[in-house]
C-alpha positions in Angstrom: -0.4 7.2 20.4 1.1 5.5 17.2 -1.7 3.5 15.8 0.8 1.1 14.5 1.8 0.0 18.1 -1.9 -0.1 19.4 -3.0 -2.4 16.3 0.2 -4.5 16.7 1.6 -4.1 13.5 5.1 -2.7 14.9 7.7 -4.6 12.3 5.2 -5.4 9.9 4.3 -4.8 6.4 1.1 -4.3 5.2 -0.7 -4.3 1.5 -3.1 -1.8 0.4 -5.1 -2.2 -2.7 -6.5 0.4 -4.6 -3.6 2.4 -3.7 -3.9 4.9 -6.2 -7.0 6.3 -4.9 -8.3 8.8 -2.3 -8.8 6.5 0.2 -6.1 4.0 -0.9 -3.4 6.8 -0.9 -4.1 7.9 2.7 -4.4 4.0 3.7 -0.5 4.0 2.4 0.4 7.3 4.1 -0.4 6.7 7.6 1.5 3.3 7.8 4.4 4.6 6.2 4.6 7.7 8.0 4.8 5.1 11.5 7.8 3.1 9.7 6.0 0.2 8.4 6.8 -1.6 5.0 3.8 -1.4 2.4 3.1 -3.2 -0.9 0.9 -0.3 -2.7 -1.2 -2.4 -5.5 -3.4 -0.7 -8.2 -3.9 -1.3 -11.9 -3.4 2.8 -12.4 0.0 2.9 -12.5 0.5 6.3 -13.1 -1.8 7.7 -10.5 0.1 5.1 -8.0 3.2 6.5 -8.7 2.1 9.9 -8.0 0.6 8.8 -5.0 4.0 7.0 -3.7 6.1 10.2 -4.9 4.5 12.4 -2.6 5.5 10.5 0.6 8.6 11.7 2.7 9.7 7.6 3.3 9.1 6.5 -0.6 11.5 3.9 -0.1 9.4 2.0 2.6 7.0 1.1 -0.5 7.0 -1.4 -2.8 5.1 -0.6 -5.8 2.8 -3.5 -7.9 0.8 -2.9 -10.8 -1.7 -5.1 -11.3 -3.1 -6.0 -14.7 -5.8 -6.2 -15.1 -6.8 -6.0 -11.4 -6.2 -7.1 -8.0 -8.3 -6.5 -5.2 -8.9 -7.3 -1.6 -12.6 -8.2 -2.3 -11.3 -11.0 -4.3 -8.6 -12.5 -2.1 -7.6 -15.1 -4.9 -6.6 -11.8 -6.7 -3.5 -11.1 -3.6 -1.2 -13.9 -4.5 -0.1 -12.1 -7.6 0.7 -9.3 -5.9 3.1 -10.9 -3.5 4.6 -13.5 -5.9 
């Protein structure tokens, strides 16, 4: 079963913070493989570019480098990523 359908995410876009890390990179990969648009956010610009370069559908990923940081544990940071 397609997890994006079962979660009601069809046609949606998602934000992944910490997208350059191991779990973050995997979190970016799954929705992109199922056709979702992803905003990948991290302060590690080189590693984030490397994660995106490994994706078959890299054109579905918007990349944002958060300086000095943007993390979901601080929701006030997220508007800087989507502005």
